[in-house]
Structure formats: structure tokens, C-alpha cells
C-alpha positions as CSV (number, residue, x, y, z in Angstrom):
1,M,0.0,0.0,0.0
2,Y,1.2,3.5,-0.9
3,C,0.8,6.6,1.2
4,F,1.5,10.2,0.6
5,D,4.7,11.1,2.6
6,A,5.4,14.8,2.4
7,V,8.8,14.4,4.1
8,E,9.9,11.8,1.6
9,I,8.7,13.8,-1.4
10,G,10.5,16.8,-0.1
11,A,13.7,14.8,0.3
12,R,13.5,13.6,-3.3
13,V,12.9,17.2,-4.6
14,R,15.9,18.4,-2.4
15,K,18.1,15.7,-3.9
16,L,17.1,16.6,-7.4
17,R,17.7,20.3,-6.7
18,E,21.1,19.7,-5.1
19,D,22.2,17.4,-7.9
20,R,21.7,20.4,-10.2
21,A,23.6,22.6,-7.7
22,M,20.5,24.8,-7.4
23,T,19.5,26.9,-4.4
24,I,16.0,26.8,-3.0
25,G,15.7,30.4,-4.1
26,K,16.6,29.6,-7.7
27,L,14.2,26.6,-7.8
28,S,11.4,28.7,-6.3
29,E,11.9,31.3,-9.0
30,E,11.8,28.6,-11.7
31,M,8.5,27.2,-10.2
32,N,7.1,30.7,-9.6
33,C,6.4,30.1,-5.9
34,S,7.8,31.6,-2.7
35,R,11.2,30.5,-1.3
36,D,9.4,30.0,2.1
37,H,6.8,27.6,0.5
38,M,9.5,25.7,-1.3
39,S,11.6,25.4,1.9
40,K,8.7,24.2,4.0
41,A,7.7,21.7,1.3
42,E,11.2,20.3,1.1
43,R,11.2,19.7,4.8
44,G,7.7,18.1,4.7
45,V,6.2,20.9,6.8
46,R,3.9,21.7,3.9
47,S,2.7,19.6,1.0
48,Y,3.3,20.3,-2.6
49,S,0.2,20.9,-4.7
50,I,-0.4,18.6,-7.6
51,D,0.2,21.4,-10.0
52,L,3.6,22.1,-8.4
53,L,4.5,18.4,-8.4
54,I,3.7,18.3,-12.1
55,E,5.9,21.3,-12.8
56,L,8.7,19.8,-10.8
57,S,8.3,16.5,-12.6
58,V,8.7,18.3,-16.0
59,F,11.5,20.5,-14.8
60,F,13.6,17.7,-13.4
61,D,12.5,15.2,-16.1
62,V,11.3,12.6,-13.7
63,S,7.9,10.9,-13.4
64,L,5.3,11.9,-10.8
65,D,5.6,8.2,-9.8
66,Y,9.2,9.0,-8.7
67,L,8.4,12.2,-6.9
68,V,5.4,10.8,-5.0
69,F,6.4,7.2,-4.4
70,G,10.1,7.0,-5.1
71,R,9.8,4.7,-8.1
72,N,12.8,5.6,-10.2
73,R,11.6,5.7,-13.8
74,S,12.1,8.7,-16.0
75,Q,9.6,10.1,-18.4
76,P,11.6,9.0,-21.5
77,E,11.7,5.4,-20.1
78,I,7.9,5.4,-19.6
79,R,7.4,6.9,-23.1
80,D,9.7,4.2,-24.6
81,D,7.7,1.5,-22.8
82,I,4.4,2.9,-24.1
83,L,5.8,3.1,-27.7
84,T,6.9,-0.5,-27.4
85,V,3.4,-1.6,-26.3
86,I,1.9,0.4,-29.2
87,A,4.3,-1.3,-31.7
88,D,3.5,-4.7,-30.3
89,L,-0.3,-4.1,-30.4
90,T,0.0,-2.8,-34.0
91,E,1.8,-5.9,-35.0
92,I,-0.8,-8.1,-33.4
93,A,-3.6,-6.1,-35.1
94,R,-1.9,-6.6,-38.5
95,K,-1.9,-10.3,-38.0
96,L,-5.6,-10.5,-37.2
């Protein structure tokens, strides 16, 4: 069972930010939110809105699945899997 853990989500965002050598101030500018909000969200004191999670997902090129649950799959990997399934289904449909 999965649960929403604001502290864990904040830790993942912090790691992504630090991996890019970004300050909280710079990330908050990029996300168009206050530094205070971003800082509290990273510490798990506040939760990220779904809109902000989506923006962070796109900005860092990671899936929402990774941000929320820690499953480490990038958007390109998910897209590749979807394209593979489409190709497989197209081939099956051709054979029918």
C-alpha cells in the first residue's frame, strides 16, 4: 500500500535540486512560488500541490511516480515502454 509522505517527497525534490547545484531560491523562482513555501515543502512541513508536483516533474525530467512514491523511472523510459506496447499491439492487429 502506498501513502503520501510529504517528508519523503521533499527529500526527493531536495536531492534533485542539489544534484543540479541549485539553491532553494533559484528553484522557487523557476517554479514561480515563494522561497518559504519551497523550503517548507522540502522539509515536509507543507505539501506540494499537484500542480507544483507536475511542474517539478517536468522541470527535473522525472515521473510523478518517482516524486510521489520514489519509483525511479524517467519520463523517457515510460514513453519508450508505451511506444513498445503500441508497436506490439500494431503488429498483433496486423496479424488478425
